[in-house]
PyMOL CGO cylinders between C-alpha atoms (Angstrom):
from pymol import cmd
from pymol.cgo import CYLINDER

trace = [
    CYLINDER, 10.99, -22.29, 15.92, 10.72, -18.54, 14.49, 0.3, 1, 1, 1, 1, 1, 1,
    CYLINDER, 10.72, -18.54, 14.49, 8.98, -16.05, 17.37, 0.3, 1, 1, 1, 1, 1, 1,
    CYLINDER, 8.98, -16.05, 17.37, 9.13, -13.23, 15.27, 0.3, 1, 1, 1, 1, 1, 1,
    CYLINDER, 9.13, -13.23, 15.27, 5.89, -12.23, 13.10, 0.3, 1, 1, 1, 1, 1, 1,
    CYLINDER, 5.89, -12.23, 13.10, 6.40, -9.02, 10.87, 0.3, 1, 1, 1, 1, 1, 1,
    CYLINDER, 6.40, -9.02, 10.87, 2.72, -9.55, 9.99, 0.3, 1, 1, 1, 1, 1, 1,
    CYLINDER, 2.72, -9.55, 9.99, 1.25, -9.49, 13.55, 0.3, 1, 1, 1, 1, 1, 1,
    CYLINDER, 1.25, -9.49, 13.55, -1.02, -6.04, 14.08, 0.3, 1, 1, 1, 1, 1, 1,
    CYLINDER, -1.02, -6.04, 14.08, 0.87, -3.77, 16.87, 0.3, 1, 1, 1, 1, 1, 1,
    CYLINDER, 0.87, -3.77, 16.87, -1.71, -1.49, 17.38, 0.3, 1, 1, 1, 1, 1, 1,
    CYLINDER, -1.71, -1.49, 17.38, -5.25, -1.56, 18.83, 0.3, 1, 1, 1, 1, 1, 1,
    CYLINDER, -5.25, -1.56, 18.83, -6.99, 0.37, 15.08, 0.3, 1, 1, 1, 1, 1, 1,
    CYLINDER, -6.99, 0.37, 15.08, -9.96, -0.57, 13.96, 0.3, 1, 1, 1, 1, 1, 1,
    CYLINDER, -9.96, -0.57, 13.96, -10.68, -1.81, 10.37, 0.3, 1, 1, 1, 1, 1, 1,
    CYLINDER, -10.68, -1.81, 10.37, -12.31, 1.09, 8.23, 0.3, 1, 1, 1, 1, 1, 1,
    CYLINDER, -12.31, 1.09, 8.23, -14.30, 1.02, 5.11, 0.3, 1, 1, 1, 1, 1, 1,
    CYLINDER, -14.30, 1.02, 5.11, -15.50, 3.79, 2.72, 0.3, 1, 1, 1, 1, 1, 1,
    CYLINDER, -15.50, 3.79, 2.72, -18.69, 3.58, 0.83, 0.3, 1, 1, 1, 1, 1, 1,
    CYLINDER, -18.69, 3.58, 0.83, -19.63, 5.45, -2.62, 0.3, 1, 1, 1, 1, 1, 1,
    CYLINDER, -19.63, 5.45, -2.62, -23.28, 5.89, -2.04, 0.3, 1, 1, 1, 1, 1, 1,
    CYLINDER, -23.28, 5.89, -2.04, -25.36, 6.70, -5.68, 0.3, 1, 1, 1, 1, 1, 1,
    CYLINDER, -25.36, 6.70, -5.68, -28.58, 9.26, -5.64, 0.3, 1, 1, 1, 1, 1, 1,
    CYLINDER, -28.58, 9.26, -5.64, -30.80, 6.19, -5.42, 0.3, 1, 1, 1, 1, 1, 1,
    CYLINDER, -30.80, 6.19, -5.42, -29.11, 5.03, -1.65, 0.3, 1, 1, 1, 1, 1, 1,
    CYLINDER, -29.11, 5.03, -1.65, -27.09, 2.17, -3.40, 0.3, 1, 1, 1, 1, 1, 1,
    CYLINDER, -27.09, 2.17, -3.40, -23.96, 0.96, -2.56, 0.3, 1, 1, 1, 1, 1, 1,
    CYLINDER, -23.96, 0.96, -2.56, -21.93, 1.18, -5.92, 0.3, 1, 1, 1, 1, 1, 1,
    CYLINDER, -21.93, 1.18, -5.92, -18.26, 1.24, -4.36, 0.3, 1, 1, 1, 1, 1, 1,
    CYLINDER, -18.26, 1.24, -4.36, -16.55, -0.36, -1.20, 0.3, 1, 1, 1, 1, 1, 1,
    CYLINDER, -16.55, -0.36, -1.20, -12.98, 0.76, -0.06, 0.3, 1, 1, 1, 1, 1, 1,
    CYLINDER, -12.98, 0.76, -0.06, -10.85, -0.96, 2.87, 0.3, 1, 1, 1, 1, 1, 1,
    CYLINDER, -10.85, -0.96, 2.87, -8.76, 1.55, 4.86, 0.3, 1, 1, 1, 1, 1, 1,
    CYLINDER, -8.76, 1.55, 4.86, -5.30, -0.20, 4.66, 0.3, 1, 1, 1, 1, 1, 1,
    CYLINDER, -5.30, -0.20, 4.66, -2.31, 2.27, 6.10, 0.3, 1, 1, 1, 1, 1, 1,
    CYLINDER, -2.31, 2.27, 6.10, -4.71, 5.41, 6.05, 0.3, 1, 1, 1, 1, 1, 1,
    CYLINDER, -4.71, 5.41, 6.05, -5.37, 4.91, 2.10, 0.3, 1, 1, 1, 1, 1, 1,
    CYLINDER, -5.37, 4.91, 2.10, -8.30, 3.78, 0.75, 0.3, 1, 1, 1, 1, 1, 1,
    CYLINDER, -8.30, 3.78, 0.75, -7.95, 0.45, -1.22, 0.3, 1, 1, 1, 1, 1, 1,
    CYLINDER, -7.95, 0.45, -1.22, -11.24, -0.31, -3.75, 0.3, 1, 1, 1, 1, 1, 1,
    CYLINDER, -11.24, -0.31, -3.75, -12.57, -3.55, -2.77, 0.3, 1, 1, 1, 1, 1, 1,
    CYLINDER, -12.57, -3.55, -2.77, -14.54, -5.08, -5.27, 0.3, 1, 1, 1, 1, 1, 1,
    CYLINDER, -14.54, -5.08, -5.27, -18.13, -6.62, -5.02, 0.3, 1, 1, 1, 1, 1, 1,
    CYLINDER, -18.13, -6.62, -5.02, -18.53, -9.96, -5.91, 0.3, 1, 1, 1, 1, 1, 1,
    CYLINDER, -18.53, -9.96, -5.91, -21.02, -9.44, -9.00, 0.3, 1, 1, 1, 1, 1, 1,
    CYLINDER, -21.02, -9.44, -9.00, -22.62, -12.77, -9.07, 0.3, 1, 1, 1, 1, 1, 1,
    CYLINDER, -22.62, -12.77, -9.07, -25.16, -11.76, -7.22, 0.3, 1, 1, 1, 1, 1, 1,
    CYLINDER, -25.16, -11.76, -7.22, -24.16, -13.72, -3.86, 0.3, 1, 1, 1, 1, 1, 1,
    CYLINDER, -24.16, -13.72, -3.86, -22.61, -10.12, -2.09, 0.3, 1, 1, 1, 1, 1, 1,
    CYLINDER, -22.61, -10.12, -2.09, -25.19, -7.10, -1.86, 0.3, 1, 1, 1, 1, 1, 1,
    CYLINDER, -25.19, -7.10, -1.86, -24.98, -4.14, 0.27, 0.3, 1, 1, 1, 1, 1, 1,
    CYLINDER, -24.98, -4.14, 0.27, -28.00, -2.25, 1.76, 0.3, 1, 1, 1, 1, 1, 1,
    CYLINDER, -28.00, -2.25, 1.76, -28.45, 1.27, 3.48, 0.3, 1, 1, 1, 1, 1, 1,
    CYLINDER, -28.45, 1.27, 3.48, -30.62, 1.57, 6.19, 0.3, 1, 1, 1, 1, 1, 1,
    CYLINDER, -30.62, 1.57, 6.19, -30.89, 3.59, 9.53, 0.3, 1, 1, 1, 1, 1, 1,
    CYLINDER, -30.89, 3.59, 9.53, -28.49, 1.49, 10.72, 0.3, 1, 1, 1, 1, 1, 1,
    CYLINDER, -28.49, 1.49, 10.72, -25.80, 2.41, 8.55, 0.3, 1, 1, 1, 1, 1, 1,
    CYLINDER, -25.80, 2.41, 8.55, -24.68, -0.33, 5.65, 0.3, 1, 1, 1, 1, 1, 1,
    CYLINDER, -24.68, -0.33, 5.65, -25.79, -3.36, 5.83, 0.3, 1, 1, 1, 1, 1, 1,
    CYLINDER, -25.79, -3.36, 5.83, -23.36, -6.25, 3.81, 0.3, 1, 1, 1, 1, 1, 1,
    CYLINDER, -23.36, -6.25, 3.81, -25.27, -9.97, 2.72, 0.3, 1, 1, 1, 1, 1, 1,
    CYLINDER, -25.27, -9.97, 2.72, -22.63, -12.04, 1.63, 0.3, 1, 1, 1, 1, 1, 1,
    CYLINDER, -22.63, -12.04, 1.63, -24.55, -15.91, 0.65, 0.3, 1, 1, 1, 1, 1, 1,
    CYLINDER, -24.55, -15.91, 0.65, -21.80, -18.63, 0.79, 0.3, 1, 1, 1, 1, 1, 1,
    CYLINDER, -21.80, -18.63, 0.79, -22.40, -21.87, -1.44, 0.3, 1, 1, 1, 1, 1, 1,
    CYLINDER, -22.40, -21.87, -1.44, -23.61, -24.87, 1.41, 0.3, 1, 1, 1, 1, 1, 1,
    CYLINDER, -23.61, -24.87, 1.41, -23.23, -22.73, 4.16, 0.3, 1, 1, 1, 1, 1, 1,
    CYLINDER, -23.23, -22.73, 4.16, -25.49, -19.73, 4.66, 0.3, 1, 1, 1, 1, 1, 1,
    CYLINDER, -25.49, -19.73, 4.66, -25.60, -16.09, 4.81, 0.3, 1, 1, 1, 1, 1, 1,
    CYLINDER, -25.60, -16.09, 4.81, -23.60, -13.64, 6.79, 0.3, 1, 1, 1, 1, 1, 1,
    CYLINDER, -23.60, -13.64, 6.79, -25.20, -10.40, 7.74, 0.3, 1, 1, 1, 1, 1, 1,
    CYLINDER, -25.20, -10.40, 7.74, -22.21, -7.37, 8.23, 0.3, 1, 1, 1, 1, 1, 1,
    CYLINDER, -22.21, -7.37, 8.23, -23.63, -4.53, 9.61, 0.3, 1, 1, 1, 1, 1, 1,
    CYLINDER, -23.63, -4.53, 9.61, -21.24, -1.19, 9.07, 0.3, 1, 1, 1, 1, 1, 1,
    CYLINDER, -21.24, -1.19, 9.07, -21.89, 2.27, 10.78, 0.3, 1, 1, 1, 1, 1, 1,
    CYLINDER, -21.89, 2.27, 10.78, -20.18, 5.81, 10.25, 0.3, 1, 1, 1, 1, 1, 1,
    CYLINDER, -20.18, 5.81, 10.25, -20.94, 6.54, 14.05, 0.3, 1, 1, 1, 1, 1, 1,
    CYLINDER, -20.94, 6.54, 14.05, -19.24, 10.19, 13.50, 0.3, 1, 1, 1, 1, 1, 1,
    CYLINDER, -19.24, 10.19, 13.50, -20.09, 10.92, 10.72, 0.3, 1, 1, 1, 1, 1, 1,
    CYLINDER, -20.09, 10.92, 10.72, -16.62, 11.47, 9.08, 0.3, 1, 1, 1, 1, 1, 1,
    CYLINDER, -16.62, 11.47, 9.08, -17.60, 9.20, 5.89, 0.3, 1, 1, 1, 1, 1, 1,
    CYLINDER, -17.60, 9.20, 5.89, -15.54, 6.05, 7.53, 0.3, 1, 1, 1, 1, 1, 1,
    CYLINDER, -15.54, 6.05, 7.53, -17.42, 3.41, 8.58, 0.3, 1, 1, 1, 1, 1, 1,
    CYLINDER, -17.42, 3.41, 8.58, -16.51, 0.44, 11.09, 0.3, 1, 1, 1, 1, 1, 1,
    CYLINDER, -16.51, 0.44, 11.09, -17.73, -2.88, 11.33, 0.3, 1, 1, 1, 1, 1, 1,
    CYLINDER, -17.73, -2.88, 11.33, -20.22, -2.98, 14.32, 0.3, 1, 1, 1, 1, 1, 1,
    CYLINDER, -20.22, -2.98, 14.32, -21.72, -6.84, 14.15, 0.3, 1, 1, 1, 1, 1, 1,
    CYLINDER, -21.72, -6.84, 14.15, -22.15, -9.80, 12.21, 0.3, 1, 1, 1, 1, 1, 1,
    CYLINDER, -22.15, -9.80, 12.21, -24.70, -12.92, 12.27, 0.3, 1, 1, 1, 1, 1, 1,
    CYLINDER, -24.70, -12.92, 12.27, -24.52, -15.71, 10.37, 0.3, 1, 1, 1, 1, 1, 1,
    CYLINDER, -24.52, -15.71, 10.37, -28.14, -17.50, 8.96, 0.3, 1, 1, 1, 1, 1, 1,
    CYLINDER, -28.14, -17.50, 8.96, -27.00, -20.70, 8.34, 0.3, 1, 1, 1, 1, 1, 1,
    CYLINDER, -27.00, -20.70, 8.34, -28.83, -22.99, 5.96, 0.3, 1, 1, 1, 1, 1, 1,
    CYLINDER, -28.83, -22.99, 5.96, -28.30, -26.19, 8.22, 0.3, 1, 1, 1, 1, 1, 1,
    CYLINDER, -28.30, -26.19, 8.22, -27.01, -25.17, 11.66, 0.3, 1, 1, 1, 1, 1, 1,
    CYLINDER, -27.01, -25.17, 11.66, -26.92, -28.81, 12.26, 0.3, 1, 1, 1, 1, 1, 1,
    CYLINDER, -26.92, -28.81, 12.26, -24.17, -29.59, 9.46, 0.3, 1, 1, 1, 1, 1, 1,
    CYLINDER, -24.17, -29.59, 9.46, -23.07, -26.03, 9.04, 0.3, 1, 1, 1, 1, 1, 1,
    CYLINDER, -23.07, -26.03, 9.04, -19.68, -24.92, 10.09, 0.3, 1, 1, 1, 1, 1, 1,
    CYLINDER, -19.68, -24.92, 10.09, -20.35, -22.73, 13.17, 0.3, 1, 1, 1, 1, 1, 1,
    CYLINDER, -20.35, -22.73, 13.17, -22.08, -23.49, 16.15, 0.3, 1, 1, 1, 1, 1, 1,
    CYLINDER, -22.08, -23.49, 16.15, -23.10, -20.00, 17.60, 0.3, 1, 1, 1, 1, 1, 1,
    CYLINDER, -23.10, -20.00, 17.60, -25.61, -18.16, 15.59, 0.3, 1, 1, 1, 1, 1, 1,
    CYLINDER, -25.61, -18.16, 15.59, -26.16, -15.22, 17.43, 0.3, 1, 1, 1, 1, 1, 1,
    CYLINDER, -26.16, -15.22, 17.43, -24.96, -11.77, 16.85, 0.3, 1, 1, 1, 1, 1, 1,
    CYLINDER, -24.96, -11.77, 16.85, -21.08, -10.92, 17.19, 0.3, 1, 1, 1, 1, 1, 1,
    CYLINDER, -21.08, -10.92, 17.19, -20.81, -7.35, 17.97, 0.3, 1, 1, 1, 1, 1, 1,
    CYLINDER, -20.81, -7.35, 17.97, -17.45, -5.35, 17.67, 0.3, 1, 1, 1, 1, 1, 1,
    CYLINDER, -17.45, -5.35, 17.67, -18.25, -2.13, 19.82, 0.3, 1, 1, 1, 1, 1, 1,
    CYLINDER, -18.25, -2.13, 19.82, -18.32, -2.56, 23.44, 0.3, 1, 1, 1, 1, 1, 1,
    CYLINDER, -18.32, -2.56, 23.44, -21.30, -2.21, 25.22, 0.3, 1, 1, 1, 1, 1, 1,
    CYLINDER, -21.30, -2.21, 25.22, -22.29, -2.19, 29.02, 0.3, 1, 1, 1, 1, 1, 1,
    CYLINDER, -22.29, -2.19, 29.02, -23.90, -5.60, 28.16, 0.3, 1, 1, 1, 1, 1, 1,
    CYLINDER, -23.90, -5.60, 28.16, -23.18, -9.13, 28.07, 0.3, 1, 1, 1, 1, 1, 1,
    CYLINDER, -23.18, -9.13, 28.07, -21.44, -9.48, 24.90, 0.3, 1, 1, 1, 1, 1, 1,
    CYLINDER, -21.44, -9.48, 24.90, -20.39, -12.03, 22.17, 0.3, 1, 1, 1, 1, 1, 1,
    CYLINDER, -20.39, -12.03, 22.17, -17.31, -10.20, 20.55, 0.3, 1, 1, 1, 1, 1, 1,
    CYLINDER, -17.31, -10.20, 20.55, -15.94, -11.03, 17.45, 0.3, 1, 1, 1, 1, 1, 1,
    CYLINDER, -15.94, -11.03, 17.45, -12.48, -11.68, 17.35, 0.3, 1, 1, 1, 1, 1, 1,
    CYLINDER, -12.48, -11.68, 17.35, -10.65, -10.49, 13.80, 0.3, 1, 1, 1, 1, 1, 1,
    CYLINDER, -10.65, -10.49, 13.80, -7.39, -10.40, 12.25, 0.3, 1, 1, 1, 1, 1, 1,
    CYLINDER, -7.39, -10.40, 12.25, -5.66, -6.83, 12.19, 0.3, 1, 1, 1, 1, 1, 1,
    CYLINDER, -5.66, -6.83, 12.19, -7.34, -5.19, 15.12, 0.3, 1, 1, 1, 1, 1, 1,
    CYLINDER, -7.34, -5.19, 15.12, -7.43, -5.16, 18.62, 0.3, 1, 1, 1, 1, 1, 1,
    CYLINDER, -7.43, -5.16, 18.62, -11.07, -6.65, 19.97, 0.3, 1, 1, 1, 1, 1, 1,
    CYLINDER, -11.07, -6.65, 19.97, -12.59, -5.24, 23.09, 0.3, 1, 1, 1, 1, 1, 1,
    CYLINDER, -12.59, -5.24, 23.09, -15.51, -5.89, 25.23, 0.3, 1, 1, 1, 1, 1, 1,
    CYLINDER, -15.51, -5.89, 25.23, -17.26, -3.91, 27.79, 0.3, 1, 1, 1, 1, 1, 1,
    CYLINDER, -17.26, -3.91, 27.79, -18.28, -3.73, 31.05, 0.3, 1, 1, 1, 1, 1, 1,
    CYLINDER, -18.28, -3.73, 31.05, -20.27, -6.88, 31.23, 0.3, 1, 1, 1, 1, 1, 1,
    CYLINDER, -20.27, -6.88, 31.23, -19.30, -10.69, 31.43, 0.3, 1, 1, 1, 1, 1, 1,
    CYLINDER, -19.30, -10.69, 31.43, -18.14, -11.00, 27.58, 0.3, 1, 1, 1, 1, 1, 1,
    CYLINDER, -18.14, -11.00, 27.58, -17.22, -13.81, 25.32, 0.3, 1, 1, 1, 1, 1, 1,
    CYLINDER, -17.22, -13.81, 25.32, -14.95, -13.50, 22.81, 0.3, 1, 1, 1, 1, 1, 1,
    CYLINDER, -14.95, -13.50, 22.81, -15.30, -15.61, 19.84, 0.3, 1, 1, 1, 1, 1, 1,
    CYLINDER, -15.30, -15.61, 19.84, -12.56, -16.61, 17.59, 0.3, 1, 1, 1, 1, 1, 1,
    CYLINDER, -12.56, -16.61, 17.59, -13.55, -18.04, 13.82, 0.3, 1, 1, 1, 1, 1, 1,
    CYLINDER, -13.55, -18.04, 13.82, -10.30, -16.96, 12.03, 0.3, 1, 1, 1, 1, 1, 1,
    CYLINDER, -10.30, -16.96, 12.03, -6.60, -18.37, 12.01, 0.3, 1, 1, 1, 1, 1, 1,
    CYLINDER, -6.60, -18.37, 12.01, -4.45, -15.54, 12.00, 0.3, 1, 1, 1, 1, 1, 1,
    CYLINDER, -4.45, -15.54, 12.00, -2.38, -13.06, 14.22, 0.3, 1, 1, 1, 1, 1, 1,
    CYLINDER, -2.38, -13.06, 14.22, -5.65, -12.26, 16.80, 0.3, 1, 1, 1, 1, 1, 1,
    CYLINDER, -5.65, -12.26, 16.80, -5.27, -9.66, 19.55, 0.3, 1, 1, 1, 1, 1, 1,
    CYLINDER, -5.27, -9.66, 19.55, -7.91, -9.37, 22.49, 0.3, 1, 1, 1, 1, 1, 1,
    CYLINDER, -7.91, -9.37, 22.49, -7.62, -5.65, 24.32, 0.3, 1, 1, 1, 1, 1, 1,
    CYLINDER, -7.62, -5.65, 24.32, -8.90, -6.17, 27.17, 0.3, 1, 1, 1, 1, 1, 1,
    CYLINDER, -8.90, -6.17, 27.17, -9.67, -9.86, 28.48, 0.3, 1, 1, 1, 1, 1, 1,
    CYLINDER, -9.67, -9.86, 28.48, -10.87, -10.25, 31.90, 0.3, 1, 1, 1, 1, 1, 1,
    CYLINDER, -10.87, -10.25, 31.90, -11.05, -13.20, 33.55, 0.3, 1, 1, 1, 1, 1, 1,
    CYLINDER, -11.05, -13.20, 33.55, -12.07, -12.09, 37.19, 0.3, 1, 1, 1, 1, 1, 1,
    CYLINDER, -12.07, -12.09, 37.19, -15.12, -10.10, 34.92, 0.3, 1, 1, 1, 1, 1, 1,
    CYLINDER, -15.12, -10.10, 34.92, -16.35, -13.54, 33.85, 0.3, 1, 1, 1, 1, 1, 1,
    CYLINDER, -16.35, -13.54, 33.85, -14.49, -13.06, 30.37, 0.3, 1, 1, 1, 1, 1, 1,
    CYLINDER, -14.49, -13.06, 30.37, -14.51, -16.47, 27.95, 0.3, 1, 1, 1, 1, 1, 1,
    CYLINDER, -14.51, -16.47, 27.95, -12.64, -17.39, 24.68, 0.3, 1, 1, 1, 1, 1, 1,
    CYLINDER, -12.64, -17.39, 24.68, -14.67, -19.12, 22.24, 0.3, 1, 1, 1, 1, 1, 1,
    CYLINDER, -14.67, -19.12, 22.24, -13.34, -21.27, 19.84, 0.3, 1, 1, 1, 1, 1, 1,
    CYLINDER, -13.34, -21.27, 19.84, -15.88, -21.75, 16.81, 0.3, 1, 1, 1, 1, 1, 1,
    CYLINDER, -15.88, -21.75, 16.81, -13.71, -21.87, 13.77, 0.3, 1, 1, 1, 1, 1, 1,
    CYLINDER, -13.71, -21.87, 13.77, -15.62, -24.49, 11.69, 0.3, 1, 1, 1, 1, 1, 1,
    CYLINDER, -15.62, -24.49, 11.69, -12.23, -26.09, 11.75, 0.3, 1, 1, 1, 1, 1, 1,
    CYLINDER, -12.23, -26.09, 11.75, -13.12, -29.20, 13.18, 0.3, 1, 1, 1, 1, 1, 1,
    CYLINDER, -13.12, -29.20, 13.18, -12.12, -28.44, 16.67, 0.3, 1, 1, 1, 1, 1, 1,
    CYLINDER, -12.12, -28.44, 16.67, -13.65, -30.75, 19.17, 0.3, 1, 1, 1, 1, 1, 1,
    CYLINDER, -13.65, -30.75, 19.17, -12.36, -30.53, 22.62, 0.3, 1, 1, 1, 1, 1, 1,
    CYLINDER, -12.36, -30.53, 22.62, -9.53, -28.27, 24.46, 0.3, 1, 1, 1, 1, 1, 1,
    CYLINDER, -9.53, -28.27, 24.46, -7.39, -31.27, 24.82, 0.3, 1, 1, 1, 1, 1, 1,
    CYLINDER, -7.39, -31.27, 24.82, -7.27, -31.33, 20.80, 0.3, 1, 1, 1, 1, 1, 1,
    CYLINDER, -7.27, -31.33, 20.80, -7.06, -27.15, 20.79, 0.3, 1, 1, 1, 1, 1, 1,
    CYLINDER, -7.06, -27.15, 20.79, -3.91, -27.17, 23.20, 0.3, 1, 1, 1, 1, 1, 1,
    CYLINDER, -3.91, -27.17, 23.20, -2.18, -29.59, 21.09, 0.3, 1, 1, 1, 1, 1, 1,
    CYLINDER, -2.18, -29.59, 21.09, -1.69, -26.97, 18.17, 0.3, 1, 1, 1, 1, 1, 1,
    CYLINDER, -1.69, -26.97, 18.17, -0.30, -24.79, 20.91, 0.3, 1, 1, 1, 1, 1, 1,
    CYLINDER, -0.30, -24.79, 20.91, 3.60, -24.55, 19.67, 0.3, 1, 1, 1, 1, 1, 1,
    CYLINDER, 3.60, -24.55, 19.67, 4.75, -21.99, 22.02, 0.3, 1, 1, 1, 1, 1, 1,
    CYLINDER, 4.75, -21.99, 22.02, 3.02, -20.12, 25.45, 0.3, 1, 1, 1, 1, 1, 1,
    CYLINDER, 3.02, -20.12, 25.45, 4.92, -16.55, 26.46, 0.3, 1, 1, 1, 1, 1, 1,
    CYLINDER, 4.92, -16.55, 26.46, 5.21, -12.96, 28.11, 0.3, 1, 1, 1, 1, 1, 1,
    CYLINDER, 5.21, -12.96, 28.11, 6.89, -10.27, 26.65, 0.3, 1, 1, 1, 1, 1, 1,
    CYLINDER, 6.89, -10.27, 26.65, 6.89, -8.32, 29.38, 0.3, 1, 1, 1, 1, 1, 1,
    CYLINDER, 6.89, -8.32, 29.38, 3.36, -6.73, 28.71, 0.3, 1, 1, 1, 1, 1, 1,
    CYLINDER, 3.36, -6.73, 28.71, 0.94, -9.57, 27.07, 0.3, 1, 1, 1, 1, 1, 1,
    CYLINDER, 0.94, -9.57, 27.07, 0.67, -13.09, 26.62, 0.3, 1, 1, 1, 1, 1, 1,
    CYLINDER, 0.67, -13.09, 26.62, 1.12, -14.68, 24.06, 0.3, 1, 1, 1, 1, 1, 1,
    CYLINDER, 1.12, -14.68, 24.06, -0.19, -17.87, 22.23, 0.3, 1, 1, 1, 1, 1, 1,
    CYLINDER, -0.19, -17.87, 22.23, 1.30, -19.48, 18.98, 0.3, 1, 1, 1, 1, 1, 1,
    CYLINDER, 1.30, -19.48, 18.98, -0.23, -21.62, 17.39, 0.3, 1, 1, 1, 1, 1, 1,
    CYLINDER, -0.23, -21.62, 17.39, 3.19, -21.91, 14.60, 0.3, 1, 1, 1, 1, 1, 1,
    CYLINDER, 3.19, -21.91, 14.60, 4.39, -19.08, 13.02, 0.3, 1, 1, 1, 1, 1, 1,
    CYLINDER, 4.39, -19.08, 13.02, 0.86, -17.66, 11.15, 0.3, 1, 1, 1, 1, 1, 1,
    CYLINDER, 0.86, -17.66, 11.15, -1.45, -18.21, 13.93, 0.3, 1, 1, 1, 1, 1, 1,
    CYLINDER, -1.45, -18.21, 13.93, -1.30, -16.35, 17.19, 0.3, 1, 1, 1, 1, 1, 1,
    CYLINDER, -1.30, -16.35, 17.19, -3.42, -15.16, 19.82, 0.3, 1, 1, 1, 1, 1, 1,
    CYLINDER, -3.42, -15.16, 19.82, -2.10, -11.61, 22.23, 0.3, 1, 1, 1, 1, 1, 1,
    CYLINDER, -2.10, -11.61, 22.23, -4.26, -11.06, 25.36, 0.3, 1, 1, 1, 1, 1, 1,
    CYLINDER, -4.26, -11.06, 25.36, -3.12, -7.59, 26.04, 0.3, 1, 1, 1, 1, 1, 1,
    CYLINDER, -3.12, -7.59, 26.04, -1.86, -6.76, 29.07, 0.3, 1, 1, 1, 1, 1, 1,
    CYLINDER, -1.86, -6.76, 29.07, -2.66, -10.21, 30.56, 0.3, 1, 1, 1, 1, 1, 1,
    CYLINDER, -2.66, -10.21, 30.56, -0.02, -12.04, 32.96, 0.3, 1, 1, 1, 1, 1, 1,
    CYLINDER, -0.02, -12.04, 32.96, 0.16, -16.11, 32.58, 0.3, 1, 1, 1, 1, 1, 1,
    CYLINDER, 0.16, -16.11, 32.58, -1.57, -15.93, 35.77, 0.3, 1, 1, 1, 1, 1, 1,
    CYLINDER, -1.57, -15.93, 35.77, -4.80, -14.20, 35.07, 0.3, 1, 1, 1, 1, 1, 1,
    CYLINDER, -4.80, -14.20, 35.07, -5.28, -16.66, 32.05, 0.3, 1, 1, 1, 1, 1, 1,
    CYLINDER, -5.28, -16.66, 32.05, -5.92, -20.78, 31.66, 0.3, 1, 1, 1, 1, 1, 1,
    CYLINDER, -5.92, -20.78, 31.66, -8.08, -23.40, 29.93, 0.3, 1, 1, 1, 1, 1, 1,
    CYLINDER, -8.08, -23.40, 29.93, -10.80, -22.96, 32.22, 0.3, 1, 1, 1, 1, 1, 1,
    CYLINDER, -10.80, -22.96, 32.22, -11.38, -19.67, 30.54, 0.3, 1, 1, 1, 1, 1, 1,
    CYLINDER, -11.38, -19.67, 30.54, -11.53, -21.30, 27.09, 0.3, 1, 1, 1, 1, 1, 1,
    CYLINDER, -11.53, -21.30, 27.09, -14.10, -23.35, 25.13, 0.3, 1, 1, 1, 1, 1, 1,
    CYLINDER, -14.10, -23.35, 25.13, -14.14, -24.83, 21.93, 0.3, 1, 1, 1, 1, 1, 1,
    CYLINDER, -14.14, -24.83, 21.93, -17.39, -25.26, 19.58, 0.3, 1, 1, 1, 1, 1, 1,
    CYLINDER, -17.39, -25.26, 19.58, -15.88, -26.41, 16.33, 0.3, 1, 1, 1, 1, 1, 1,
]
cmd.load_cgo(trace, "trace")
């Protein structure tokens, strides 16, 4: 089994975005910043993906047929023209039949409250001072930057992939190892979770929950 993953994120950089906003306050272009270079990200032209500008920043609404609507908020907190994802939330068509079980707001900027923190590929996800839950919805190489079980942090799998129990989730683990600094859980070559700065005795399955 290969344990080398060249595409794993290796830094804590948050994924940045830039928006072209016209004189009418409409978002007409979206750029995702990759390796420091803005790359045009086409907006779906079928009406399912829309952007709006308000006092919170830029709000993206994406309708997924048969699932519901994903609402993502981006903010330019320092006024330099680069926006970062600060929250997202799903409004499900049918919560009982939807792919996800958690319907609350996921945040990406740490606070002092007890937060539900979204874990996304390509960036370190960090909580704040409270008892934070790290919610995983992607099958990717993921990094959690400040997990601490002694602060009642929790890892929640809400993937929509049909997971029903911790035992089932554990059956997909292909490798557990510590690289001298971080604790890494591999689910094959293409999916992993890196707990930054965590020792093996600082995490257990008691710190994990499976919703879907």
